[in-house]
C-alpha positions as CSV (number, residue, x, y, z in Angstrom):
1,M,12.9,13.1,-9.6
2,N,15.0,16.2,-9.8
3,P,13.3,19.7,-10.4
4,T,14.8,19.9,-14.0
5,R,13.1,16.7,-15.1
6,R,9.8,17.6,-13.4
7,T,9.9,21.0,-15.3
8,L,10.6,19.3,-18.6
9,L,7.8,16.8,-18.1
10,A,5.3,19.6,-17.2
11,S,6.4,21.7,-20.2
12,A,6.1,18.7,-22.6
13,A,2.6,18.0,-21.3
14,V,1.5,21.6,-22.0
15,G,3.1,21.6,-25.4
16,S,1.4,18.4,-26.5
17,A,-2.1,19.1,-25.1
18,G,-3.5,20.1,-28.4
19,L,-2.4,16.9,-30.2
20,A,-5.1,14.4,-31.1
21,G,-4.5,10.7,-30.6
22,C,-1.1,9.2,-29.7
23,T,2.2,8.6,-31.3
24,T,4.5,5.6,-31.1
25,F,8.2,6.5,-30.9
26,Q,10.7,3.7,-31.6
27,S,13.8,5.5,-32.9
28,A,15.0,7.4,-29.9
29,S,18.2,6.5,-28.2
30,P,18.0,5.7,-24.4
31,D,19.7,7.9,-21.9
32,E,22.6,6.4,-19.8
33,P,21.0,4.8,-16.7
34,P,22.1,5.9,-13.3
35,D,24.5,3.8,-11.2
36,S,22.8,0.9,-9.5
37,G,21.6,1.2,-5.9
38,V,20.7,4.0,-3.5
39,D,22.5,5.5,-0.6
40,E,19.8,4.5,1.9
41,L,16.6,2.4,1.6
42,P,13.4,4.2,2.5
43,D,11.6,3.7,5.8
44,P,8.0,2.6,4.8
45,D,6.5,4.6,7.7
46,D,8.1,7.8,6.4
47,H,8.0,7.3,2.6
48,I,5.1,8.9,0.8
49,F,4.3,5.6,-1.0
50,G,5.1,3.3,1.9
51,A,8.1,1.9,0.0
52,D,10.8,-0.2,1.7
53,G,13.0,-1.2,-1.2
54,S,11.3,-4.6,-1.9
55,W,8.4,-5.7,-4.1
56,S,6.6,-6.7,-0.9
57,S,3.0,-6.4,-2.1
58,F,1.0,-6.7,-5.3
59,G,1.8,-3.2,-6.6
60,C,5.4,-3.2,-5.1
61,N,4.6,-0.7,-2.3
62,A,1.6,0.5,-0.3
63,S,0.5,2.9,-3.0
64,N,0.7,0.3,-5.9
65,T,3.0,2.6,-7.9
66,R,4.9,-0.5,-9.3
67,A,8.1,1.4,-8.9
68,V,10.8,-0.2,-6.8
69,A,12.8,2.0,-4.5
70,D,16.2,0.2,-4.3
71,G,17.6,1.7,-7.5
72,E,18.6,-1.7,-8.8
73,A,17.6,-3.3,-12.1
74,P,19.3,-5.0,-15.0
75,V,19.2,-2.4,-17.8
76,D,21.6,-3.9,-20.4
77,G,20.0,-7.3,-20.8
78,V,19.3,-10.3,-18.7
79,S,20.4,-13.9,-18.1
80,E,18.5,-16.6,-16.4
81,R,19.4,-17.5,-12.8
82,W,16.7,-20.1,-12.2
83,R,13.3,-21.3,-13.4
84,V,10.5,-23.2,-11.7
85,E,7.7,-24.7,-13.8
86,V,4.2,-23.4,-13.0
87,G,0.7,-24.1,-14.3
88,E,-0.3,-23.0,-17.8
89,L,-3.1,-20.9,-16.5
90,S,-1.0,-19.2,-13.8
91,R,-2.0,-15.6,-13.6
92,G,-0.8,-14.8,-10.1
93,T,1.8,-12.1,-9.8
94,P,4.6,-12.9,-7.3
95,V,5.9,-10.7,-4.6
96,V,9.5,-10.8,-3.3
97,A,10.8,-9.7,0.1
98,D,13.8,-10.6,2.4
99,G,15.2,-13.2,0.0
100,R,11.9,-15.1,-0.6
101,V,9.6,-15.3,-3.6
102,Y,5.9,-15.7,-2.9
103,H,4.0,-17.0,-6.0
104,P,0.3,-17.9,-6.1
105,D,-0.1,-20.8,-8.5
106,H,-3.3,-22.8,-9.0
107,G,-4.6,-22.2,-5.5
108,E,-1.3,-22.8,-3.7
109,L,1.1,-20.2,-2.4
110,Q,4.6,-21.3,-3.3
111,V,7.4,-19.8,-1.2
112,L,10.8,-20.1,-2.9
113,D,14.4,-19.1,-2.1
114,A,15.2,-16.1,-4.2
115,D,18.8,-17.2,-4.8
116,D,18.1,-20.6,-6.3
117,G,14.3,-21.1,-6.6
118,S,14.2,-24.0,-4.1
119,E,10.9,-24.5,-2.3
120,L,10.9,-23.3,1.3
121,W,7.2,-24.0,2.2
122,T,3.7,-23.8,0.7
123,L,0.3,-22.6,1.8
124,E,-2.7,-24.6,0.4
125,D,-5.8,-22.9,-1.0
126,A,-4.1,-19.4,-1.0
127,R,-5.0,-17.9,-4.3
128,R,-3.6,-14.3,-3.9
129,A,-0.2,-12.8,-3.4
130,P,0.4,-11.9,0.2
131,I,1.7,-8.7,1.8
132,C,5.1,-8.9,3.5
133,R,5.8,-6.3,6.2
134,D,7.8,-6.1,9.4
135,D,9.0,-9.7,9.0
136,V,5.4,-11.0,8.8
137,V,3.6,-12.5,5.8
138,Y,-0.2,-11.7,5.7
139,A,-2.1,-14.2,3.5
140,T,-5.7,-15.4,3.0
141,V,-7.3,-18.7,2.7
142,D,-11.1,-18.6,2.0
143,S,-12.6,-16.4,4.7
144,T,-9.5,-16.4,7.0
145,I,-6.6,-14.0,7.3
146,Y,-3.3,-15.5,8.5
147,A,-0.2,-13.8,9.9
148,L,2.7,-16.2,9.1
149,E,6.3,-16.6,10.1
150,P,8.3,-16.1,6.9
151,D,10.9,-18.7,7.5
152,T,8.5,-21.6,8.2
153,G,5.0,-20.5,7.2
154,D,3.8,-21.2,10.8
155,A,0.8,-19.1,11.9
156,L,1.4,-16.3,14.3
157,W,-2.3,-15.6,14.5
158,E,-5.4,-16.0,12.4
159,H,-8.7,-14.2,12.0
160,E,-11.7,-15.9,10.5
161,F,-14.6,-13.7,9.3
162,D,-18.1,-14.7,10.0
163,A,-19.5,-13.5,6.6
164,S,-19.5,-15.9,3.8
165,G,-17.1,-15.0,0.9
166,T,-13.4,-14.8,0.4
167,A,-11.4,-12.5,2.6
168,M,-8.6,-10.3,1.1
169,V,-5.7,-8.5,2.6
170,L,-6.1,-5.0,1.0
171,A,-3.2,-3.1,2.5
172,H,-0.8,-2.8,5.4
173,T,-1.0,0.7,6.7
174,R,1.0,2.5,9.4
175,T,-1.5,1.3,12.0
176,G,-3.1,-1.9,10.9
177,V,-3.8,-4.7,8.4
178,V,-6.8,-3.7,6.3
179,C,-8.9,-6.5,4.9
180,G,-12.0,-6.8,2.8
181,V,-14.8,-9.4,2.8
182,R,-17.9,-9.0,0.7
183,E,-19.2,-5.4,1.4
184,E,-17.1,-4.7,4.4
185,V,-13.7,-3.2,5.1
186,V,-12.0,-4.3,8.4
187,C,-8.8,-3.1,10.0
188,L,-7.0,-5.7,12.2
189,E,-4.3,-5.1,14.8
190,P,-1.0,-6.4,13.3
191,D,0.1,-8.0,16.6
192,D,-2.9,-10.3,17.3
193,G,-5.5,-9.9,14.6
194,S,-8.1,-8.2,16.8
195,V,-10.5,-5.7,15.1
196,E,-9.6,-2.0,15.2
197,W,-12.4,-0.7,13.0
198,R,-14.8,-1.8,10.4
199,R,-16.9,0.0,7.7
200,D,-19.6,-1.1,5.3
201,V,-19.3,-0.1,1.6
202,F,-21.5,-0.3,-1.5
203,G,-20.5,-3.4,-3.6
204,N,-18.1,-6.2,-3.0
205,V,-14.6,-5.0,-2.1
206,L,-12.0,-5.5,-4.8
207,E,-8.4,-6.7,-4.2
208,H,-5.5,-4.6,-3.2
209,G,-6.2,-1.2,-1.8
210,A,-3.7,1.7,-1.9
211,T,-2.4,4.3,0.6
212,F,-2.8,7.9,-0.5
213,G,-1.2,11.0,1.1
214,P,-0.2,10.9,4.8
215,S,-3.0,8.7,6.1
216,G,-5.6,7.9,3.5
217,L,-6.6,4.4,2.4
218,V,-8.2,3.9,-1.1
219,V,-10.7,1.0,-1.4
220,A,-12.7,0.1,-4.6
221,T,-15.7,-2.1,-5.1
222,A,-17.3,-4.1,-7.9
223,A,-20.1,-1.5,-8.0
224,G,-17.7,1.1,-9.3
225,M,-17.3,3.0,-6.0
226,V,-14.0,4.3,-4.9
227,Y,-13.6,5.3,-1.2
228,V,-10.9,7.1,0.7
229,F,-10.8,6.3,4.5
230,D,-8.8,7.6,7.3
231,E,-6.5,4.6,8.0
232,V,-6.4,5.1,11.8
233,I,-10.1,5.2,12.6
234,G,-11.8,4.3,9.3
235,E,-13.6,7.7,8.9
236,G,-14.6,8.3,5.4
237,W,-12.9,11.2,3.6
238,W,-14.3,11.0,0.1
239,R,-16.0,8.7,-2.4
240,W,-16.6,8.6,-6.2
241,Q,-19.0,6.7,-8.4
242,L,-17.2,5.6,-11.6
243,P,-19.1,4.8,-14.8
244,T,-18.2,1.1,-14.6
245,E,-16.3,-1.2,-12.3
246,L,-12.6,-1.1,-11.9
247,T,-10.5,-3.7,-13.8
248,C,-7.4,-3.4,-11.7
249,P,-6.4,-2.1,-8.3
250,P,-6.1,1.7,-7.7
251,T,-2.7,3.4,-7.8
252,A,-2.1,6.5,-5.6
253,G,0.3,9.1,-6.9
254,R,1.5,12.3,-5.1
255,D,-1.6,14.3,-5.9
256,A,-4.2,12.0,-7.4
257,I,-5.6,8.5,-7.4
258,Y,-5.5,6.6,-10.7
259,V,-8.1,4.0,-11.6
260,A,-8.9,2.0,-14.8
261,C,-12.4,0.9,-15.6
262,R,-14.1,-1.6,-17.9
263,D,-15.1,1.2,-20.3
264,G,-11.4,1.3,-21.4
265,T,-10.7,4.6,-19.7
266,T,-8.3,5.5,-17.0
267,Y,-9.4,8.2,-14.6
268,A,-7.6,10.6,-12.2
269,L,-9.3,11.4,-9.0
270,T,-8.5,14.1,-6.3
271,I,-10.2,14.6,-3.0
272,Q,-10.9,18.3,-4.0
273,E,-13.2,17.2,-6.9
274,R,-16.3,15.1,-7.1
275,D,-15.7,14.3,-10.8
276,P,-12.5,12.9,-12.3
277,V,-10.0,15.7,-13.1
278,W,-9.1,13.9,-16.3
279,S,-9.8,10.7,-18.3
280,A,-7.7,9.0,-20.9
281,E,-8.4,6.2,-23.3
282,T,-6.0,3.4,-22.4
283,G,-8.0,0.3,-23.2
284,V,-9.0,-2.2,-20.5
285,V,-6.1,-2.4,-18.0
286,N,-6.2,-5.7,-16.1
287,H,-3.0,-6.0,-14.0
288,G,-2.1,-2.7,-12.5
289,I,-1.2,1.0,-13.2
290,G,2.3,2.3,-12.8
291,Y,3.2,5.8,-11.6
292,V,6.6,7.3,-11.8
293,D,8.3,10.6,-12.8
294,D,4.9,12.3,-13.3
295,L,3.8,9.5,-15.8
296,V,0.9,7.1,-15.5
297,L,1.8,3.8,-17.2
298,A,-0.8,1.2,-18.3
299,T,-1.1,-1.8,-20.6
300,D,-4.2,-2.9,-22.4
301,G,-3.1,-6.2,-23.8
302,Q,-1.6,-4.7,-26.9
303,D,0.2,-1.5,-26.0
304,L,2.0,0.2,-23.2
305,H,0.6,3.7,-22.7
306,A,2.4,6.6,-21.1
307,V,0.0,9.4,-19.9
308,D,0.8,12.7,-18.2
309,A,-0.1,12.3,-14.6
310,E,-1.3,15.9,-14.2
311,T,-3.2,16.4,-17.5
312,G,-4.1,13.0,-18.9
313,T,-2.3,13.8,-22.2
314,H,-1.0,10.8,-24.1
315,H,2.8,11.1,-24.4
316,W,3.4,7.8,-26.3
317,D,2.2,4.3,-26.9
318,H,4.4,1.3,-27.8
319,E,3.2,-2.1,-29.0
320,I,4.1,-5.0,-26.7
321,G,2.1,-7.9,-28.2
322,D,-1.3,-9.4,-27.8
323,W,-1.2,-10.4,-24.1
324,N,-3.1,-8.7,-21.2
325,H,-1.5,-10.6,-18.2
326,T,1.3,-8.1,-17.7
327,A,1.8,-4.7,-16.1
328,P,4.7,-2.2,-16.0
329,A,7.4,-2.3,-13.4
330,Y,9.9,0.5,-12.9
331,G,13.4,0.7,-11.5
332,R,16.7,2.5,-12.4
333,E,14.9,4.9,-14.8
334,T,13.7,1.9,-16.8
335,V,10.2,0.5,-17.4
336,F,9.9,-3.3,-17.8
337,V,6.8,-5.0,-19.2
338,G,5.8,-8.3,-20.7
339,G,3.8,-9.2,-23.8
340,D,5.2,-11.0,-26.8
341,R,8.6,-10.7,-25.0
342,L,10.2,-9.0,-22.0
343,W,10.6,-5.3,-22.9
344,A,12.8,-2.7,-21.2
345,F,12.3,1.0,-22.0
346,D,13.7,4.4,-21.2
347,P,10.4,6.2,-20.8
348,T,11.8,9.7,-21.1
349,P,14.9,9.8,-23.3
350,G,16.5,13.2,-23.4
351,D,14.6,14.0,-20.1
352,S,11.3,14.3,-22.1
353,P,8.5,11.8,-22.5
354,E,7.8,13.3,-25.9
355,G,11.0,11.6,-27.2
356,G,10.0,8.2,-25.8
357,P,10.1,5.4,-25.4
358,A,13.6,4.2,-26.2
359,V,14.2,0.5,-26.1
360,R,17.1,-0.5,-23.7
361,F,16.7,-4.2,-24.5
362,D,14.2,-7.0,-25.2
363,R,14.4,-10.7,-24.5
364,E,12.3,-13.2,-26.4
365,F,11.2,-16.6,-25.0
366,A,9.2,-19.4,-26.7
367,G,5.9,-17.6,-26.1
368,R,4.4,-14.8,-24.2
369,V,5.6,-13.1,-21.0
370,G,3.4,-12.4,-18.0
371,A,2.4,-12.4,-15.1
372,G,4.8,-9.7,-13.9
373,P,7.4,-8.6,-14.4
374,I,8.4,-7.5,-10.9
375,L,11.7,-6.2,-9.6
376,D,13.7,-6.9,-6.4
377,D,17.3,-6.6,-5.4
378,G,18.5,-6.2,-9.0
379,S,16.5,-9.2,-10.4
380,I,13.5,-9.5,-12.6
381,Y,10.8,-12.1,-11.8
382,V,8.4,-13.1,-14.5
383,V,6.2,-15.9,-15.7
384,A,6.8,-16.9,-19.3
385,E,6.1,-19.6,-21.8
386,V,9.6,-21.2,-22.1
387,E,8.6,-24.1,-24.4
388,D,5.4,-25.0,-26.2
389,D,2.7,-25.2,-23.5
390,V,5.4,-25.1,-20.7
391,H,5.3,-22.1,-18.4
392,A,7.8,-21.1,-15.7
393,L,8.5,-18.6,-13.1
394,L,11.9,-17.1,-14.1
395,A,14.5,-15.2,-12.0
396,L,16.5,-13.0,-14.4
397,E,19.5,-10.9,-13.7
């Protein structure tokens, strides 16, 4: 974000701090979006959020910001490229990397060609989206972590944990593959799956960690604990006890960590403070928090909320329909979210969130939209009800 927009956002936050409640803006006109693409894709080892231009993990990048870095997104409307029917109760969010779509559906990981939706291979009993990094797919089946060859699904190595319980790939850091099983966090060597370090935590580890700052790893537990570890040696930096358990994975911004709890509140945490630096009523957020342009974006099943990342001030809310299996995705200065349809918003028309949001387009289907949406290579991938009681994973462009 350029300095002018950052200054405008900060000024708007100060000017609105005294307002009670929230406001829904629906009459603003969207700004002209930037040209599609970027001059150079980021190197995930150097990028503050671990971004590589693809939606290669649950929250798009290593920090779960849900903001794609390739600068590509359809902002004027969408057409359908392909659809693949999925189960009615499918809640798994796909990830996309290197021309492949990885979609967890009813206990099976489907791997599809991103161009036409044809099936490439499957992994039975894989119930979570994998992490794709350095041409390796890291996935879990029960208590075993697999490193898979992306073209065929063949195992490069596997690591089975002795403890009973489901193992999870939490994050791919600069130095290792961090996993969780029950009340333990374990970092594996990416080349062979050997253990680099392990740490006990209080409460069962929750899915999808986040990297924070130059070398921090954020891990949350069902006991409402949030930890920050040094990703290289596993040394503990900080921890917080939240009032209730988290309802979605943490998101790491530039200066704070954002977590949503079952009490309907989103909290901002910094390693300089034992207590949250702010809290905001956002409702129960189930599928991820977005962070972009100094805004925290969250959905509670009825509204999309935009909150100032520094102060926690509500800038705007917008109704999206009664459906909580969606989360915001950001690309090309546009926020995409599901609900009763696929919505596309300019979150800061006129370079100010106080004028937002402005609708760029919306696309209706037979029923509700979610899980997703996610973005990759100028396409949107989303699960929607396309006919009565018929659901499909759609590739839109």
